[in-house]
PDB file of N, CA, C and O in Angstrom:
ATOM      1  N   MET A   1      15.287  16.138  13.584  1.00  0.00           N
ATOM      2  CA  MET A   1      14.725  17.453  13.832  1.00  0.00           C
ATOM      3  C   MET A   1      13.989  17.388  15.167  1.00  0.00           C
ATOM      4  O   MET A   1      12.945  16.743  15.264  1.00  0.00           O
ATOM      5  N   GLN A   2      14.512  18.040  16.183  1.00  0.00           N
ATOM      6  CA  GLN A   2      13.962  17.976  17.527  1.00  0.00           C
ATOM      7  C   GLN A   2      12.611  18.679  17.604  1.00  0.00           C
ATOM      8  O   GLN A   2      12.438  19.775  17.070  1.00  0.00           O
ATOM      9  N   GLY A   3      11.650  18.030  18.280  1.00  0.00           N
ATOM     10  CA  GLY A   3      10.331  18.612  18.457  1.00  0.00           C
ATOM     11  C   GLY A   3       9.473  18.571  17.213  1.00  0.00           C
ATOM     12  O   GLY A   3       8.430  19.223  17.158  1.00  0.00           O
ATOM     13  N   ALA A   4       9.890  17.821  16.223  1.00  0.00           N
ATOM     14  CA  ALA A   4       9.153  17.763  14.960  1.00  0.00           C
ATOM     15  C   ALA A   4       8.006  16.770  15.042  1.00  0.00           C
ATOM     16  O   ALA A   4       8.001  15.854  15.864  1.00  0.00           O
ATOM     17  N   THR A   5       7.061  16.977  14.186  1.00  0.00           N
ATOM     18  CA  THR A   5       5.992  16.027  13.960  1.00  0.00           C
ATOM     19  C   THR A   5       6.222  15.425  12.590  1.00  0.00           C
ATOM     20  O   THR A   5       6.509  16.143  11.633  1.00  0.00           O
ATOM     21  N   VAL A   6       6.099  14.110  12.490  1.00  0.00           N
ATOM     22  CA  VAL A   6       6.214  13.463  11.192  1.00  0.00           C
ATOM     23  C   VAL A   6       4.802  13.281  10.645  1.00  0.00           C
ATOM     24  O   VAL A   6       3.941  12.673  11.281  1.00  0.00           O
ATOM     25  N   ILE A   7       4.594  13.816   9.467  1.00  0.00           N
ATOM     26  CA  ILE A   7       3.309  13.671   8.785  1.00  0.00           C
ATOM     27  C   ILE A   7       3.511  12.680   7.655  1.00  0.00           C
ATOM     28  O   ILE A   7       4.389  12.850   6.808  1.00  0.00           O
ATOM     29  N   VAL A   8       2.683  11.636   7.654  1.00  0.00           N
ATOM     30  CA  VAL A   8       2.790  10.565   6.663  1.00  0.00           C
ATOM     31  C   VAL A   8       1.620  10.691   5.688  1.00  0.00           C
ATOM     32  O   VAL A   8       0.454  10.588   6.070  1.00  0.00           O
ATOM     33  N   PHE A   9       1.959  10.913   4.441  1.00  0.00           N
ATOM     34  CA  PHE A   9       0.960  11.005   3.372  1.00  0.00           C
ATOM     35  C   PHE A   9       0.996   9.699   2.592  1.00  0.00           C
ATOM     36  O   PHE A   9       2.056   9.278   2.130  1.00  0.00           O
ATOM     37  N   SER A  10      -0.155   9.059   2.444  1.00  0.00           N
ATOM     38  CA  SER A  10      -0.251   7.825   1.661  1.00  0.00           C
ATOM     39  C   SER A  10      -1.131   8.097   0.457  1.00  0.00           C
ATOM     40  O   SER A  10      -2.101   8.850   0.541  1.00  0.00           O
ATOM     41  N   GLY A  11      -0.787   7.479  -0.661  1.00  0.00           N
ATOM     42  CA  GLY A  11      -1.591   7.662  -1.866  1.00  0.00           C
ATOM     43  C   GLY A  11      -0.818   7.284  -3.107  1.00  0.00           C
ATOM     44  O   GLY A  11      -0.050   6.322  -3.112  1.00  0.00           O
ATOM     45  N   GLN A  12      -1.031   8.050  -4.156  1.00  0.00           N
ATOM     46  CA  GLN A  12      -0.347   7.844  -5.424  1.00  0.00           C
ATOM     47  C   GLN A  12       0.363   9.156  -5.768  1.00  0.00           C
ATOM     48  O   GLN A  12      -0.276  10.187  -5.979  1.00  0.00           O
ATOM     49  N   PHE A  13       1.692   9.095  -5.820  1.00  0.00           N
ATOM     50  CA  PHE A  13       2.471  10.317  -5.976  1.00  0.00           C
ATOM     51  C   PHE A  13       3.417  10.263  -7.161  1.00  0.00           C
ATOM     52  O   PHE A  13       4.012   9.226  -7.454  1.00  0.00           O
ATOM     53  N   ARG A  14       3.546  11.394  -7.836  1.00  0.00           N
ATOM     54  CA  ARG A  14       4.723  11.659  -8.654  1.00  0.00           C
ATOM     55  C   ARG A  14       5.675  12.277  -7.653  1.00  0.00           C
ATOM     56  O   ARG A  14       5.519  13.439  -7.276  1.00  0.00           O
ATOM     57  N   VAL A  15       6.655  11.514  -7.222  1.00  0.00           N
ATOM     58  CA  VAL A  15       7.495  11.883  -6.085  1.00  0.00           C
ATOM     59  C   VAL A  15       8.097  13.272  -6.243  1.00  0.00           C
ATOM     60  O   VAL A  15       7.998  14.094  -5.332  1.00  0.00           O
ATOM     61  N   GLU A  16       8.712  13.541  -7.371  1.00  0.00           N
ATOM     62  CA  GLU A  16       9.365  14.839  -7.575  1.00  0.00           C
ATOM     63  C   GLU A  16       8.371  15.987  -7.422  1.00  0.00           C
ATOM     64  O   GLU A  16       8.687  17.005  -6.806  1.00  0.00           O
ATOM     65  N   SER A  17       7.200  15.832  -7.969  1.00  0.00           N
ATOM     66  CA  SER A  17       6.177  16.863  -7.910  1.00  0.00           C
ATOM     67  C   SER A  17       5.704  17.102  -6.476  1.00  0.00           C
ATOM     68  O   SER A  17       5.584  18.247  -6.041  1.00  0.00           O
ATOM     69  N   PHE A  18       5.435  16.019  -5.744  1.00  0.00           N
ATOM     70  CA  PHE A  18       4.943  16.173  -4.383  1.00  0.00           C
ATOM     71  C   PHE A  18       6.010  16.754  -3.464  1.00  0.00           C
ATOM     72  O   PHE A  18       5.708  17.609  -2.632  1.00  0.00           O
ATOM     73  N   VAL A  19       7.245  16.305  -3.604  1.00  0.00           N
ATOM     74  CA  VAL A  19       8.331  16.831  -2.770  1.00  0.00           C
ATOM     75  C   VAL A  19       8.524  18.327  -3.037  1.00  0.00           C
ATOM     76  O   VAL A  19       8.719  19.101  -2.100  1.00  0.00           O
ATOM     77  N   GLU A  20       8.472  18.731  -4.287  1.00  0.00           N
ATOM     78  CA  GLU A  20       8.583  20.155  -4.616  1.00  0.00           C
ATOM     79  C   GLU A  20       7.437  20.941  -3.978  1.00  0.00           C
ATOM     80  O   GLU A  20       7.651  22.027  -3.440  1.00  0.00           O
ATOM     81  N   PHE A  21       6.233  20.396  -4.037  1.00  0.00           N
ATOM     82  CA  PHE A  21       5.057  21.017  -3.441  1.00  0.00           C
ATOM     83  C   PHE A  21       5.230  21.165  -1.925  1.00  0.00           C
ATOM     84  O   PHE A  21       4.957  22.226  -1.363  1.00  0.00           O
ATOM     85  N   VAL A  22       5.685  20.093  -1.272  1.00  0.00           N
ATOM     86  CA  VAL A  22       5.931  20.092   0.172  1.00  0.00           C
ATOM     87  C   VAL A  22       6.939  21.180   0.543  1.00  0.00           C
ATOM     88  O   VAL A  22       6.698  21.963   1.462  1.00  0.00           O
ATOM     89  N   ASN A  23       8.045  21.230  -0.155  1.00  0.00           N
ATOM     90  CA  ASN A  23       9.086  22.217   0.154  1.00  0.00           C
ATOM     91  C   ASN A  23       8.596  23.643  -0.053  1.00  0.00           C
ATOM     92  O   ASN A  23       8.918  24.534   0.734  1.00  0.00           O
ATOM     93  N   HIS A  24       7.826  23.860  -1.097  1.00  0.00           N
ATOM     94  CA  HIS A  24       7.281  25.194  -1.370  1.00  0.00           C
ATOM     95  C   HIS A  24       6.322  25.625  -0.263  1.00  0.00           C
ATOM     96  O   HIS A  24       6.401  26.755   0.220  1.00  0.00           O
ATOM     97  N   ARG A  25       5.416  24.732   0.142  1.00  0.00           N
ATOM     98  CA  ARG A  25       4.456  25.064   1.205  1.00  0.00           C
ATOM     99  C   ARG A  25       5.175  25.321   2.530  1.00  0.00           C
ATOM    100  O   ARG A  25       4.798  26.228   3.272  1.00  0.00           O
ATOM    101  N   ALA A  26       6.191  24.540   2.828  1.00  0.00           N
ATOM    102  CA  ALA A  26       6.944  24.747   4.075  1.00  0.00           C
ATOM    103  C   ALA A  26       7.604  26.124   4.081  1.00  0.00           C
ATOM    104  O   ALA A  26       7.562  26.834   5.085  1.00  0.00           O
ATOM    105  N   ARG A  27       8.210  26.496   2.959  1.00  0.00           N
ATOM    106  CA  ARG A  27       8.842  27.825   2.883  1.00  0.00           C
ATOM    107  C   ARG A  27       7.808  28.935   3.060  1.00  0.00           C
ATOM    108  O   ARG A  27       8.046  29.897   3.791  1.00  0.00           O
ATOM    109  N   ARG A  28       6.674  28.806   2.400  1.00  0.00           N
ATOM    110  CA  ARG A  28       5.632  29.834   2.489  1.00  0.00           C
ATOM    111  C   ARG A  28       5.110  29.996   3.903  1.00  0.00           C
ATOM    112  O   ARG A  28       4.755  31.099   4.318  1.00  0.00           O
ATOM    113  N   LEU A  29       5.063  28.894   4.646  1.00  0.00           N
ATOM    114  CA  LEU A  29       4.549  28.929   6.018  1.00  0.00           C
ATOM    115  C   LEU A  29       5.660  29.110   7.051  1.00  0.00           C
ATOM    116  O   LEU A  29       5.403  29.075   8.255  1.00  0.00           O
ATOM    117  N   GLN A  30       6.872  29.300   6.590  1.00  0.00           N
ATOM    118  CA  GLN A  30       8.048  29.490   7.455  1.00  0.00           C
ATOM    119  C   GLN A  30       8.207  28.334   8.444  1.00  0.00           C
ATOM    120  O   GLN A  30       8.404  28.539   9.642  1.00  0.00           O
ATOM    121  N   LEU A  31       8.118  27.129   7.915  1.00  0.00           N
ATOM    122  CA  LEU A  31       8.300  25.914   8.698  1.00  0.00           C
ATOM    123  C   LEU A  31       9.603  25.241   8.290  1.00  0.00           C
ATOM    124  O   LEU A  31      10.089  25.421   7.174  1.00  0.00           O
ATOM    125  N   ASP A  32      10.153  24.468   9.206  1.00  0.00           N
ATOM    126  CA  ASP A  32      11.289  23.606   8.882  1.00  0.00           C
ATOM    127  C   ASP A  32      10.711  22.256   8.499  1.00  0.00           C
ATOM    128  O   ASP A  32       9.959  21.660   9.271  1.00  0.00           O
ATOM    129  N   ALA A  33      11.052  21.769   7.317  1.00  0.00           N
ATOM    130  CA  ALA A  33      10.525  20.488   6.857  1.00  0.00           C
ATOM    131  C   ALA A  33      11.632  19.685   6.188  1.00  0.00           C
ATOM    132  O   ALA A  33      12.433  20.212   5.416  1.00  0.00           O
ATOM    133  N   VAL A  34      11.653  18.394   6.509  1.00  0.00           N
ATOM    134  CA  VAL A  34      12.607  17.469   5.904  1.00  0.00           C
ATOM    135  C   VAL A  34      11.826  16.253   5.415  1.00  0.00           C
ATOM    136  O   VAL A  34      11.129  15.601   6.193  1.00  0.00           O
ATOM    137  N   VAL A  35      11.945  15.956   4.134  1.00  0.00           N
ATOM    138  CA  VAL A  35      11.308  14.762   3.589  1.00  0.00           C
ATOM    139  C   VAL A  35      12.164  13.568   3.998  1.00  0.00           C
ATOM    140  O   VAL A  35      13.330  13.469   3.615  1.00  0.00           O
ATOM    141  N   GLU A  36      11.577  12.666   4.778  1.00  0.00           N
ATOM    142  CA  GLU A  36      12.313  11.511   5.291  1.00  0.00           C
ATOM    143  C   GLU A  36      12.151  10.281   4.420  1.00  0.00           C
ATOM    144  O   GLU A  36      13.088   9.497   4.275  1.00  0.00           O
ATOM    145  N   THR A  37      10.982  10.102   3.841  1.00  0.00           N
ATOM    146  CA  THR A  37      10.703   8.978   2.956  1.00  0.00           C
ATOM    147  C   THR A  37       9.946   9.518   1.756  1.00  0.00           C
ATOM    148  O   THR A  37       9.047  10.345   1.906  1.00  0.00           O
ATOM    149  N   ALA A  38      10.305   9.054   0.565  1.00  0.00           N
ATOM    150  CA  ALA A  38       9.615   9.509  -0.639  1.00  0.00           C
ATOM    151  C   ALA A  38       9.540   8.361  -1.635  1.00  0.00           C
ATOM    152  O   ALA A  38      10.500   8.078  -2.351  1.00  0.00           O
ATOM    153  N   THR A  39       8.386   7.705  -1.670  1.00  0.00           N
ATOM    154  CA  THR A  39       8.131   6.629  -2.624  1.00  0.00           C
ATOM    155  C   THR A  39       6.835   6.958  -3.362  1.00  0.00           C
ATOM    156  O   THR A  39       6.110   7.863  -2.948  1.00  0.00           O
ATOM    157  N   PRO A  40       6.530   6.249  -4.437  1.00  0.00           N
ATOM    158  CA  PRO A  40       5.300   6.545  -5.174  1.00  0.00           C
ATOM    159  C   PRO A  40       4.008   6.351  -4.370  1.00  0.00           C
ATOM    160  O   PRO A  40       2.946   6.806  -4.794  1.00  0.00           O
ATOM    161  N   ASP A  41       4.090   5.677  -3.211  1.00  0.00           N
ATOM    162  CA  ASP A  41       2.868   5.490  -2.422  1.00  0.00           C
ATOM    163  C   ASP A  41       2.947   6.009  -0.989  1.00  0.00           C
ATOM    164  O   ASP A  41       1.974   5.896  -0.244  1.00  0.00           O
ATOM    165  N   CYS A  42       4.094   6.581  -0.585  1.00  0.00           N
ATOM    166  CA  CYS A  42       4.236   7.088   0.781  1.00  0.00           C
ATOM    167  C   CYS A  42       5.270   8.208   0.837  1.00  0.00           C
ATOM    168  O   CYS A  42       6.399   8.052   0.371  1.00  0.00           O
ATOM    169  N   ILE A  43       4.871   9.331   1.409  1.00  0.00           N
ATOM    170  CA  ILE A  43       5.777  10.450   1.635  1.00  0.00           C
ATOM    171  C   ILE A  43       5.716  10.780   3.125  1.00  0.00           C
ATOM    172  O   ILE A  43       4.638  11.039   3.661  1.00  0.00           O
ATOM    173  N   GLU A  44       6.866  10.771   3.793  1.00  0.00           N
ATOM    174  CA  GLU A  44       6.939  11.135   5.207  1.00  0.00           C
ATOM    175  C   GLU A  44       7.741  12.424   5.322  1.00  0.00           C
ATOM    176  O   GLU A  44       8.839  12.546   4.780  1.00  0.00           O
ATOM    177  N   VAL A  45       7.163  13.382   6.044  1.00  0.00           N
ATOM    178  CA  VAL A  45       7.796  14.692   6.197  1.00  0.00           C
ATOM    179  C   VAL A  45       7.879  15.028   7.682  1.00  0.00           C
ATOM    180  O   VAL A  45       6.861  15.027   8.374  1.00  0.00           O
ATOM    181  N   ALA A  46       9.080  15.316   8.176  1.00  0.00           N
ATOM    182  CA  ALA A  46       9.262  15.819   9.538  1.00  0.00           C
ATOM    183  C   ALA A  46       9.152  17.332   9.457  1.00  0.00           C
ATOM    184  O   ALA A  46       9.902  17.974   8.722  1.00  0.00           O
ATOM    185  N   VAL A  47       8.226  17.897  10.201  1.00  0.00           N
ATOM    186  CA  VAL A  47       7.966  19.329  10.122  1.00  0.00           C
ATOM    187  C   VAL A  47       7.894  19.923  11.525  1.00  0.00           C
ATOM    188  O   VAL A  47       7.333  19.324  12.442  1.00  0.00           O
ATOM    189  N   SER A  48       8.473  21.116  11.672  1.00  0.00           N
ATOM    190  CA  SER A  48       8.392  21.807  12.953  1.00  0.00           C
ATOM    191  C   SER A  48       8.171  23.290  12.714  1.00  0.00           C
ATOM    192  O   SER A  48       8.562  23.851  11.690  1.00  0.00           O
ATOM    193  N   GLY A  49       7.532  23.900  13.697  1.00  0.00           N
ATOM    194  CA  GLY A  49       7.209  25.311  13.638  1.00  0.00           C
ATOM    195  C   GLY A  49       5.983  25.566  14.480  1.00  0.00           C
ATOM    196  O   GLY A  49       5.616  24.743  15.319  1.00  0.00           O
ATOM    197  N   GLN A  50       5.352  26.694  14.263  1.00  0.00           N
ATOM    198  CA  GLN A  50       4.149  27.035  15.019  1.00  0.00           C
ATOM    199  C   GLN A  50       3.057  26.000  14.745  1.00  0.00           C
ATOM    200  O   GLN A  50       2.787  25.680  13.587  1.00  0.00           O
ATOM    201  N   PRO A  51       2.425  25.472  15.802  1.00  0.00           N
ATOM    202  CA  PRO A  51       1.434  24.398  15.625  1.00  0.00           C
ATOM    203  C   PRO A  51       0.318  24.718  14.624  1.00  0.00           C
ATOM    204  O   PRO A  51      -0.065  23.853  13.836  1.00  0.00           O
ATOM    205  N   ALA A  52      -0.201  25.932  14.645  1.00  0.00           N
ATOM    206  CA  ALA A  52      -1.268  26.279  13.706  1.00  0.00           C
ATOM    207  C   ALA A  52      -0.773  26.230  12.263  1.00  0.00           C
ATOM    208  O   ALA A  52      -1.521  25.865  11.356  1.00  0.00           O
ATOM    209  N   LEU A  53       0.490  26.599  12.056  1.00  0.00           N
ATOM    210  CA  LEU A  53       1.048  26.564  10.703  1.00  0.00           C
ATOM    211  C   LEU A  53       1.362  25.135  10.269  1.00  0.00           C
ATOM    212  O   LEU A  53       1.267  24.813   9.084  1.00  0.00           O
ATOM    213  N   VAL A  54       1.733  24.280  11.215  1.00  0.00           N
ATOM    214  CA  VAL A  54       1.922  22.857  10.898  1.00  0.00           C
ATOM    215  C   VAL A  54       0.581  22.265  10.456  1.00  0.00           C
ATOM    216  O   VAL A  54       0.534  21.475   9.513  1.00  0.00           O
ATOM    217  N   ASP A  55      -0.504  22.641  11.132  1.00  0.00           N
ATOM    218  CA  ASP A  55      -1.839  22.184  10.729  1.00  0.00           C
ATOM    219  C   ASP A  55      -2.177  22.670   9.321  1.00  0.00           C
ATOM    220  O   ASP A  55      -2.710  21.914   8.509  1.00  0.00           O
ATOM    221  N   ALA A  56      -1.864  23.932   9.037  1.00  0.00           N
ATOM    222  CA  ALA A  56      -2.128  24.490   7.705  1.00  0.00           C
ATOM    223  C   ALA A  56      -1.303  23.764   6.643  1.00  0.00           C
ATOM    224  O   ALA A  56      -1.786  23.508   5.539  1.00  0.00           O
ATOM    225  N   PHE A  57      -0.063  23.436   6.982  1.00  0.00           N
ATOM    226  CA  PHE A  57       0.818  22.693   6.080  1.00  0.00           C
ATOM    227  C   PHE A  57       0.215  21.324   5.761  1.00  0.00           C
ATOM    228  O   PHE A  57       0.171  20.907   4.604  1.00  0.00           O
ATOM    229  N   GLU A  58      -0.247  20.634   6.803  1.00  0.00           N
ATOM    230  CA  GLU A  58      -0.864  19.317   6.590  1.00  0.00           C
ATOM    231  C   GLU A  58      -2.069  19.420   5.659  1.00  0.00           C
ATOM    232  O   GLU A  58      -2.225  18.603   4.753  1.00  0.00           O
ATOM    233  N   MET A  59      -2.917  20.420   5.879  1.00  0.00           N
ATOM    234  CA  MET A  59      -4.110  20.590   5.050  1.00  0.00           C
ATOM    235  C   MET A  59      -3.723  20.900   3.605  1.00  0.00           C
ATOM    236  O   MET A  59      -4.276  20.314   2.675  1.00  0.00           O
ATOM    237  N   ALA A  60      -2.783  21.813   3.417  1.00  0.00           N
ATOM    238  CA  ALA A  60      -2.363  22.182   2.059  1.00  0.00           C
ATOM    239  C   ALA A  60      -1.792  20.978   1.327  1.00  0.00           C
ATOM    240  O   ALA A  60      -2.105  20.744   0.159  1.00  0.00           O
ATOM    241  N   CYS A  61      -0.949  20.213   2.023  1.00  0.00           N
ATOM    242  CA  CYS A  61      -0.320  19.068   1.373  1.00  0.00           C
ATOM    243  C   CYS A  61      -1.311  17.935   1.131  1.00  0.00           C
ATOM    244  O   CYS A  61      -1.148  17.160   0.189  1.00  0.00           O
ATOM    245  N   SER A  62      -2.332  17.831   1.970  1.00  0.00           N
ATOM    246  CA  SER A  62      -3.327  16.779   1.750  1.00  0.00           C
ATOM    247  C   SER A  62      -4.115  17.042   0.468  1.00  0.00           C
ATOM    248  O   SER A  62      -4.629  16.114  -0.156  1.00  0.00           O
ATOM    249  N   LEU A  63      -4.206  18.311   0.083  1.00  0.00           N
ATOM    250  CA  LEU A  63      -4.834  18.650  -1.195  1.00  0.00           C
ATOM    251  C   LEU A  63      -3.858  18.439  -2.344  1.00  0.00           C
ATOM    252  O   LEU A  63      -4.255  18.108  -3.462  1.00  0.00           O
ATOM    253  N   GLY A  64      -2.574  18.637  -2.052  1.00  0.00           N
ATOM    254  CA  GLY A  64      -1.481  18.300  -2.960  1.00  0.00           C
ATOM    255  C   GLY A  64      -1.531  18.916  -4.330  1.00  0.00           C
ATOM    256  O   GLY A  64      -2.483  19.617  -4.674  1.00  0.00           O
ATOM    257  N   PRO A  65      -0.506  18.653  -5.114  1.00  0.00           N
ATOM    258  CA  PRO A  65      -0.508  19.098  -6.508  1.00  0.00           C
ATOM    259  C   PRO A  65      -1.487  18.243  -7.315  1.00  0.00           C
ATOM    260  O   PRO A  65      -1.850  17.143  -6.898  1.00  0.00           O
ATOM    261  N   ILE A  66      -1.901  18.748  -8.448  1.00  0.00           N
ATOM    262  CA  ILE A  66      -2.935  18.107  -9.261  1.00  0.00           C
ATOM    263  C   ILE A  66      -2.554  16.707  -9.740  1.00  0.00           C
ATOM    264  O   ILE A  66      -3.428  15.876  -9.988  1.00  0.00           O
ATOM    265  N   ASP A  67      -1.253  16.442  -9.871  1.00  0.00           N
ATOM    266  CA  ASP A  67      -0.825  15.150 -10.407  1.00  0.00           C
ATOM    267  C   ASP A  67      -0.564  14.100  -9.328  1.00  0.00           C
ATOM    268  O   ASP A  67       0.030  13.059  -9.609  1.00  0.00           O
ATOM    269  N   CYS A  68      -1.002  14.364  -8.097  1.00  0.00           N
ATOM    270  CA  CYS A  68      -0.824  13.425  -6.990  1.00  0.00           C
ATOM    271  C   CYS A  68      -2.163  13.248  -6.282  1.00  0.00           C
ATOM    272  O   CYS A  68      -2.990  14.159  -6.251  1.00  0.00           O
ATOM    273  N   LEU A  69      -2.361  12.065  -5.716  1.00  0.00           N
ATOM    274  CA  LEU A  69      -3.593  11.765  -5.005  1.00  0.00           C
ATOM    275  C   LEU A  69      -3.249  11.319  -3.591  1.00  0.00           C
ATOM    276  O   LEU A  69      -2.649  10.263  -3.391  1.00  0.00           O
ATOM    277  N   VAL A  70      -3.635  12.134  -2.613  1.00  0.00           N
ATOM    278  CA  VAL A  70      -3.429  11.784  -1.204  1.00  0.00           C
ATOM    279  C   VAL A  70      -4.674  11.053  -0.738  1.00  0.00           C
ATOM    280  O   VAL A  70      -5.778  11.596  -0.771  1.00  0.00           O
ATOM    281  N   ARG A  71      -4.484   9.814  -0.304  1.00  0.00           N
ATOM    282  CA  ARG A  71      -5.615   9.004   0.169  1.00  0.00           C
ATOM    283  C   ARG A  71      -5.751   9.028   1.686  1.00  0.00           C
ATOM    284  O   ARG A  71      -6.854   8.883   2.213  1.00  0.00           O
ATOM    285  N   ASP A  72      -4.625   9.212   2.398  1.00  0.00           N
ATOM    286  CA  ASP A  72      -4.663   9.176   3.855  1.00  0.00           C
ATOM    287  C   ASP A  72      -3.514  10.022   4.404  1.00  0.00           C
ATOM    288  O   ASP A  72      -2.462  10.152   3.779  1.00  0.00           O
ATOM    289  N   VAL A  73      -3.742  10.593   5.585  1.00  0.00           N
ATOM    290  CA  VAL A  73      -2.727  11.383   6.272  1.00  0.00           C
ATOM    291  C   VAL A  73      -2.757  10.982   7.741  1.00  0.00           C
ATOM    292  O   VAL A  73      -3.828  10.890   8.343  1.00  0.00           O
ATOM    293  N   CYS A  74      -1.576  10.743   8.321  1.00  0.00           N
ATOM    294  CA  CYS A  74      -1.502  10.503   9.754  1.00  0.00           C
ATOM    295  C   CYS A  74      -0.253  11.174  10.289  1.00  0.00           C
ATOM    296  O   CYS A  74       0.664  11.504   9.537  1.00  0.00           O
ATOM    297  N   ARG A  75      -0.229  11.372  11.606  1.00  0.00           N
ATOM    298  CA  ARG A  75       0.905  12.013  12.269  1.00  0.00           C
ATOM    299  C   ARG A  75       1.530  11.062  13.264  1.00  0.00           C
ATOM    300  O   ARG A  75       0.859  10.206  13.839  1.00  0.00           O
ATOM    301  N   LYS A  76       2.826  11.227  13.456  1.00  0.00           N
ATOM    302  CA  LYS A  76       3.517  10.528  14.521  1.00  0.00           C
ATOM    303  C   LYS A  76       4.633  11.435  15.027  1.00  0.00           C
ATOM    304  O   LYS A  76       5.109  12.302  14.295  1.00  0.00           O
ATOM    305  N   ASN A  77       5.050  11.240  16.274  1.00  0.00           N
ATOM    306  CA  ASN A  77       6.133  12.033  16.833  1.00  0.00           C
ATOM    307  C   ASN A  77       7.440  11.603  16.214  1.00  0.00           C
ATOM    308  O   ASN A  77       7.664  10.415  15.983  1.00  0.00           O
ATOM    309  N   ALA A  78       8.306  12.563  15.943  1.00  0.00           N
ATOM    310  CA  ALA A  78       9.624  12.258  15.378  1.00  0.00           C
ATOM    311  C   ALA A  78      10.456  11.599  16.468  1.00  0.00           C
ATOM    312  O   ALA A  78      10.361  11.975  17.636  1.00  0.00           O
ATOM    313  N   SER A  79      11.267  10.622  16.096  1.00  0.00           N
ATOM    314  CA  SER A  79      12.184  10.016  17.057  1.00  0.00           C
ATOM    315  C   SER A  79      13.443  10.868  17.118  1.00  0.00           C
ATOM    316  O   SER A  79      14.056  11.182  16.098  1.00  0.00           O
ATOM    317  N   VAL A  80      13.813  11.233  18.339  1.00  0.00           N
ATOM    318  CA  VAL A  80      14.979  12.118  18.517  1.00  0.00           C
ATOM    319  C   VAL A  80      16.009  11.391  19.341  1.00  0.00           C
ATOM    320  O   VAL A  80      17.076  11.939  19.620  1.00  0.00           O
TER     321      VAL A  80
END
């Protein structure tokens, strides 16, 4: 995904629940998002769109669904 930012969420995840949450938030914010890695302790999402909405997406996902615990969030540029 060209021009995307990869947001890495670390913590304890029910993968299916968190991925569903990520996809729902991306749709609501009209962002393009692709889950690149999804394990019980790390979820990486490549996201692109308006910068303010990407920030809102990061904040929403850091709060996550009730059955997941986000301990850390970091960003890196997507490799294109």
